[in-house]
C-alpha positions in Angstrom: -5.8 79.1 -35.9 -9.2 78.4 -34.4 -9.3 75.0 -31.5 -10.5 72.1 -33.4 -13.1 69.7 -31.7 -12.0 68.4 -28.6 -12.7 64.7 -27.7 -12.3 63.4 -23.7 -13.4 61.4 -21.0 -14.3 61.5 -17.5 -16.1 59.8 -14.7 -19.6 61.2 -13.6 -20.9 60.2 -10.2 -25.0 60.1 -10.7 -27.6 60.5 -8.0 -27.6 57.4 -6.7 -23.9 57.2 -6.2 -23.0 55.0 -8.9 -20.2 56.1 -11.4 -20.7 56.3 -15.1 -17.8 57.1 -17.7 -19.0 59.6 -20.1 -17.1 60.6 -23.3 -17.6 64.3 -24.0 -17.2 65.9 -27.9 -16.6 69.5 -27.8 -17.7 71.7 -30.6 -16.5 75.4 -30.9 -18.2 78.0 -33.0 -17.4 81.6 -33.9 -18.7 84.8 -35.0 -18.0 87.0 -38.1 -15.0 88.8 -36.5 -13.4 85.5 -35.6 -14.4 85.6 -31.6 -15.5 82.2 -29.7 -19.3 82.5 -30.0 -20.4 79.2 -28.6 -19.1 76.0 -27.3 -21.3 73.1 -27.3 -20.6 69.9 -25.2 -22.3 66.6 -26.2 -21.9 63.9 -23.6 -22.1 60.3 -24.6 -22.4 57.3 -21.6 -20.1 54.8 -22.8 -19.7 53.0 -19.2 -20.9 49.5 -20.9 -19.1 49.7 -23.7 -15.5 50.4 -21.6 -16.4 47.4 -19.4 -17.3 45.1 -22.8 -13.8 46.3 -24.1 -12.1 45.6 -20.4 -13.8 42.4 -20.5 -12.5 41.3 -23.8 -8.9 42.4 -22.9 -9.3 40.1 -19.4 -10.5 37.5 -21.7 -7.8 37.2 -24.3 -5.4 37.7 -21.7 -6.6 34.7 -19.7 -6.5 32.6 -23.0 -3.2 33.4 -23.9 -2.3 32.7 -20.3 -4.4 29.2 -20.5 -2.8 28.2 -23.6 0.7 28.6 -22.1 -0.1 27.1 -18.9 -1.5 24.1 -21.2 2.0 24.1 -23.2 3.8 24.1 -20.2 2.3 21.4 -18.4 2.2 19.2 -21.4 6.2 19.5 -21.6 6.4 19.0 -18.1 4.0 15.9 -17.9 5.8 14.8 -21.2 9.4 14.5 -19.6 8.4 13.1 -16.4 6.4 10.2 -18.0 8.9 9.3 -20.9 12.1 9.6 -18.5 10.4 6.5 -16.4 9.2 4.9 -19.7 12.7 5.5 -21.4 14.0 3.5 -18.5 11.3 0.4 -18.7 11.6 0.3 -22.4 15.1 0.4 -22.9 16.0 -2.1 -19.9 13.4 -4.2 -22.1 15.1 -3.8 -25.3 18.5 -4.4 -23.4 17.1 -8.0 -22.2 15.9 -8.8 -25.4 19.7 -8.2 -26.7 20.7 -10.9 -24.4 19.8 -13.8 -25.9 16.9 -14.7 -23.1 15.3 -18.1 -23.0 12.2 -18.6 -24.4 9.8 -18.3 -21.6 11.5 -14.9 -20.4 11.1 -13.8 -24.3 7.6 -14.1 -24.0 7.5 -12.1 -20.7 10.0 -9.7 -22.4 7.7 -9.1 -25.4 4.4 -8.7 -23.1 6.6 -5.9 -21.6 7.7 -4.4 -24.4 4.3 -4.5 -25.9 2.4 -2.6 -22.8 5.4 -0.2 -22.7 4.8 0.9 -26.3 1.0 1.0 -26.0 1.4 3.4 -23.3 3.9 5.6 -25.1 1.2 5.5 -28.2 -1.0 7.4 -25.6 1.3 10.0 -24.7 2.0 10.4 -28.2 -1.4 10.7 -29.5 -2.1 13.6 -26.8 0.8 15.5 -27.8 0.1 15.4 -31.4 -3.3 16.1 -30.5 -1.9 19.3 -28.9 0.4 20.1 -31.6 -2.6 20.2 -34.2 -4.9 21.9 -31.8 -2.2 25.1 -31.5 -1.5 25.2 -35.3 2.2 23.7 -34.9 2.1 20.6 -37.0 3.1 21.1 -40.4 3.2 18.6 -43.1 6.3 17.3 -44.7 6.8 16.9 -48.6 9.3 14.3 -49.1 9.6 11.7 -51.7 8.5 8.0 -50.7 7.4 4.9 -52.2 3.5 4.8 -51.7 3.6 0.8 -52.6 6.5 -0.2 -50.5 4.3 1.7 -47.1 1.4 0.1 -48.5 3.0 -3.8 -48.0 4.7 -2.4 -44.6 1.9 -1.2 -43.2 -0.2 -4.6 -44.3 2.4 -6.9 -42.8 2.7 -5.0 -39.4 -1.1 -6.1 -39.1 -0.8 -9.5 -40.6 0.4 -11.1 -37.0 -2.8 -9.3 -35.1 -5.0 -10.5 -37.9 -3.9 -13.8 -37.9 -4.1 -14.6 -34.0 -7.8 -13.4 -34.7 -8.0 -15.7 -37.7 -9.1 -13.0 -39.6 -8.1 -12.1 -43.2 -6.3 -9.0 -44.1 -6.4 -7.8 -47.6 -4.5 -5.4 -49.7 -5.5 -3.9 -52.8 -3.5 -1.7 -54.4 -4.6 0.1 -58.0 -1.2 -0.5 -60.0 -2.2 3.1 -61.7 -1.0 4.6 -58.7 2.8 5.6 -59.3 5.8 3.9 -57.2 7.1 7.6 -56.1 5.1 9.9 -54.8 5.8 13.6 -52.4 4.2 13.9 -49.4 4.6 13.3 -45.4 5.0 9.2 -45.2 4.5 9.6 -41.1 1.7 11.3 -41.1 0.0 8.8 -43.5 1.4 5.8 -42.1 -0.3 7.7 -38.5 -3.9 8.0 -40.5 -3.6 4.3 -42.0 -2.2 2.7 -38.9 -5.0 4.4 -36.5 -8.0 3.0 -39.1 -6.6 -0.4 -39.7 -6.0 -0.4 -35.9 -9.5 0.3 -34.9 -10.9 -2.2 -37.9 -8.6 -5.1 -36.6 -9.3 -4.4 -33.1 -13.5 -4.7 -33.5 -13.2 -7.2 -36.3 -14.0 -10.8 -34.3 -14.9 -12.8 -37.8 -14.4 -11.9 -41.3 -11.9 -9.8 -42.9 -10.2 -6.2 -43.2 -9.8 -4.4 -46.8 -7.4 -1.9 -47.3 -7.5 -0.4 -50.5 -5.6 2.2 -52.5 -7.2 3.6 -55.6 -6.2 6.1 -58.2 -8.8 8.4 -58.7 -6.8 10.7 -61.1 -3.3 10.3 -62.5 -1.3 13.0 -64.5 2.4 13.9 -65.2 2.6 15.9 -61.8 -0.2 14.8 -59.8 -1.9 11.8 -58.2 -5.3 11.8 -56.2 -5.5 8.8 -54.3 -8.7 7.1 -52.5 -7.8 5.1 -49.3 -10.5 2.5 -47.9 -10.4 0.6 -45.0 -13.5 -1.7 -44.7 -14.2 -4.1 -42.3 -16.6 -6.7 -41.2 -16.6 -5.7 -37.7 -19.6 -5.1 -35.2 -20.5 -1.6 -37.0 -21.4 1.6 -35.4 -24.7 3.2 -34.6 -26.3 5.4 -36.7 -26.6 8.1 -33.8 -23.2 8.0 -33.0 -21.5 8.3 -36.0 -21.6 12.1 -35.5 -19.3 11.9 -32.2 -16.4 9.2 -33.0 -14.2 11.9 -34.2 -14.5 14.3 -31.1 -11.7 14.1 -28.8 -11.9 11.8 -25.8 -15.4 10.2 -27.2 -16.0 6.7 -28.0 -18.7 4.6 -28.5 -20.8 3.0 -25.6 -19.9 -0.6 -26.0 -16.0 0.4 -26.5 -15.8 1.2 -23.0 -17.6 -1.9 -21.8 -15.6 -4.5 -23.7 -12.1 -3.5 -22.3 -11.5 -1.8 -25.5 -10.8 1.4 -24.3 -8.0 4.2 -25.0 -7.5 7.6 -25.3 -10.4 8.3 -27.4 -8.1 10.7 -29.4 -7.3 8.3 -32.5 -10.0 9.4 -34.7 -10.1 13.2 -33.8 -6.4 13.1 -34.7 -6.9 11.1 -38.0 -9.8 13.5 -39.0 -7.4 16.6 -38.0 -4.4 14.9 -40.2 -6.8 14.1 -43.1 -8.0 17.9 -43.1 -4.3 19.2 -42.4 -4.1 17.5 -46.3 -7.1 19.6 -47.4 -9.4 16.7 -47.4 -12.0 14.8 -45.1 -13.0 11.5 -44.0 -16.4 10.1 -44.7 -17.7 6.7 -42.4 -20.4 4.3 -44.0 -21.4 1.8 -41.0 -24.5 -0.5 -40.6 -24.5 -2.5 -36.9 -23.8 -5.9 -37.6 -22.2 -5.8 -40.9 -19.2 -3.6 -40.6 -17.8 -0.1 -41.3 -15.9 1.3 -44.0 -13.8 4.6 -43.7 -12.8 6.3 -46.9 -10.8 9.9 -47.7 -8.9 11.1 -50.9 -5.3 12.8 -51.0 -3.6 14.4 -53.7 0.2 14.0 -53.9 2.5 15.8 -55.9 4.9 13.3 -58.4 8.7 14.0 -57.9 10.4 15.2 -60.7 11.4 13.2 -63.7 15.4 12.5 -63.7 16.9 12.6 -66.9 19.4 9.4 -67.1 19.5 8.8 -62.9 22.9 7.9 -61.4 22.3 3.7 -60.5 21.7 3.8 -56.7 24.8 2.3 -55.0 24.0 -0.8 -53.3 26.1 -0.3 -50.0 26.4 -3.5 -47.3 24.2 -3.2 -44.1 25.8 -1.1 -41.4 27.4 -3.2 -38.8 26.4 -2.8 -35.1 29.8 -1.3 -34.2 30.8 2.0 -33.5 34.3 1.0 -32.3 37.2 3.5 -31.1 34.4 6.3 -30.9 34.7 8.6 -28.0 31.2 9.4 -26.6 30.2 11.7 -23.4 26.3 11.1 -22.2 25.1 13.7 -20.0 22.2 12.8 -18.1 21.0 13.4 -14.5 18.4 10.2 -14.0 21.3 7.1 -13.4 19.3 5.1 -15.2 18.3 6.5 -18.2 22.6 6.9 -18.4 23.3 3.7 -17.4 20.6 2.6 -20.6 22.4 4.8 -23.2 26.3 3.8 -21.9 25.2 0.2 -22.0 23.7 0.5 -25.4 26.9 2.4 -26.9 29.2 0.1 -25.1 27.5 -2.8 -26.8 28.4 -0.9 -30.0 32.0 -0.9 -28.6 32.3 2.9 -28.2 34.3 4.4 -25.3 31.8 6.4 -23.3 32.4 8.7 -20.2 29.3 9.9 -18.4 28.4 13.5 -16.6 25.4 14.1 -14.1 24.7 17.6 -15.1 26.0 20.8 -17.7 28.6 21.9 -15.5 30.3 18.7 -15.2 30.2 17.9 -19.2 31.5 21.3 -20.1 34.6 20.7 -17.7 35.2 17.3 -19.3 34.5 18.8 -22.7 37.1 21.3 -21.7 39.9 18.8 -21.6 38.4 15.5 -23.0 38.4 15.0 -26.8 35.1 13.8 -27.6 33.6 12.8 -31.4 30.3 13.3 -30.1 28.2 14.7 -27.2 25.2 13.2 -26.2 22.9 15.8 -24.3 20.0 15.6 -21.7 18.0 18.9 -21.4 16.5 19.3 -18.4 19.1 19.2 -15.6 19.8 20.6 -12.1 22.7 23.0 -11.7 23.3 23.8 -15.9 20.8 22.2 -18.0 21.5 21.0 -21.7 20.8 23.9 -23.4 23.6 26.8 -21.4 25.5 23.3 -21.3 25.9 23.2 -25.2 26.1 26.9 -25.9 28.9 26.9 -23.6 30.7 23.7 -25.4 29.7 24.9 -28.5 32.1 28.0 -27.6 34.9 25.6 -26.8 34.2 23.2 -29.8 32.5 24.9 -32.5 32.6 21.7 -34.4 31.7 18.7 -32.1 28.5 16.8 -32.7 25.7 17.6 -30.1 22.6 15.2 -29.8 20.2 16.4 -27.8 18.4 13.0 -26.0 15.5 14.1 -24.2 12.0 13.1 -22.6 10.3 16.6 -24.0 8.6 15.9 -27.0 7.3 19.5 -27.5 8.2 21.4 -31.0 9.4 24.6 -29.0 11.7 22.6 -27.4 13.4 21.3 -30.3 13.6 24.8 -31.8 15.3 25.9 -28.6 17.7 22.9 -28.4 18.4 23.8 -32.5 19.2 27.7 -31.3 21.1 26.7 -28.7 23.6 25.1 -31.4 22.8 21.0 -30.9 23.4 19.2 -34.2 20.8 16.7 -33.7 17.3 15.7 -31.7 16.2 12.4 -30.2 13.3 12.0 -28.0 12.8 9.5 -25.1 12.6 6.3 -25.0 14.5 5.9 -28.1 14.4 2.7 -30.4 18.2 1.2 -30.4 18.4 1.2 -34.1 17.6 4.8 -34.5 19.4 5.7 -31.4 22.6 3.9 -33.5 21.8 5.3 -36.7 21.7 8.7 -35.1 25.7 8.0 -33.4 26.7 6.3 -36.3 26.4 9.1 -38.9 29.0 11.1 -37.1 31.6 8.2 -36.6 31.4 7.8 -40.7 32.5 11.6 -40.5 34.8 11.7 -37.6 37.0 8.3 -38.5 
């Protein structure tokens, strides 16, 4: 066999002392007797190519490290900010449930409103990071679009009345009652736009319009329009209002500043729905934001079973034995107080190791588990408890709201997941579902 052409690289030192990388290609030719006649070597200077390749690899590694660092930083900061926020909002909710005096009620409502506003800012930052990382997915669940419209209008009615502006809802009756989509993300889009409209309108009105652009047996396309008679947006600022952390100059100068993420998140959420947002504005006249989204319709039920009307659940889980695990004593106190108000029997543990020993000897109906704790964290503790009691429900109650943490909790054997600060009614619902099962 004749040797095949060979290719290799080696460094070469130039006369000026510079080292270059040369790629050699050897080609062999043979005479009529099959003997080697000639060897040809062609060299190509690939120093710059190799440098460019190494720089690309280095830049890719740095970008991946930066992405991991940002994700870890947001996870840590989410936990560190949400933990004290849970104490602030939780204590406020506890005091509001204790029949405060009228003067105390005003202060507590101000405290609750301020705490929830701060939490909304934290959520905006986390949501933007999820969208940017491509980790946010839309749900496709059945919901009543008419009910959602009226609920959103009611949620802003008090603020509009306080400013003496009209808040009008115009909903096209051609829109089917039930559609399939992500109710939470649609609410987030509308809440962001209506909140801005109400905030920046001093005189006049805000109109919320739902109009059917297309209706068939399987799909509806709805155009949403939020129109206000507010200050308006200057033409030279229309291109920048959807950029993250950017706001019109007058916003910051009039103490209406926020994160500057609301419209950026709104635009990206609308893009996730495969649509675009349009804005028309005239300074001194007002602004209109509009977008259209297509929704699938639920399958028509044949002879549907009439819904069973059940009485509202009383806030009582009397006799339910719950173990709550958290290294933060204030958070432990707040969660335990709510559970005891609902007549549960509560034990407490300050870390995962203690929780595992208590679960070994105790007979609990439910365990509520923090995730980040010293000695033994919630993931390890849950896996150990699951080995002892395969069927015991474990709810993660954590200040970490990152999606990868949710997946990790599920993988550790946790039954459910809640983020701090928690809403008492939702906390009760999460706990009560296991009370019904275990009674």
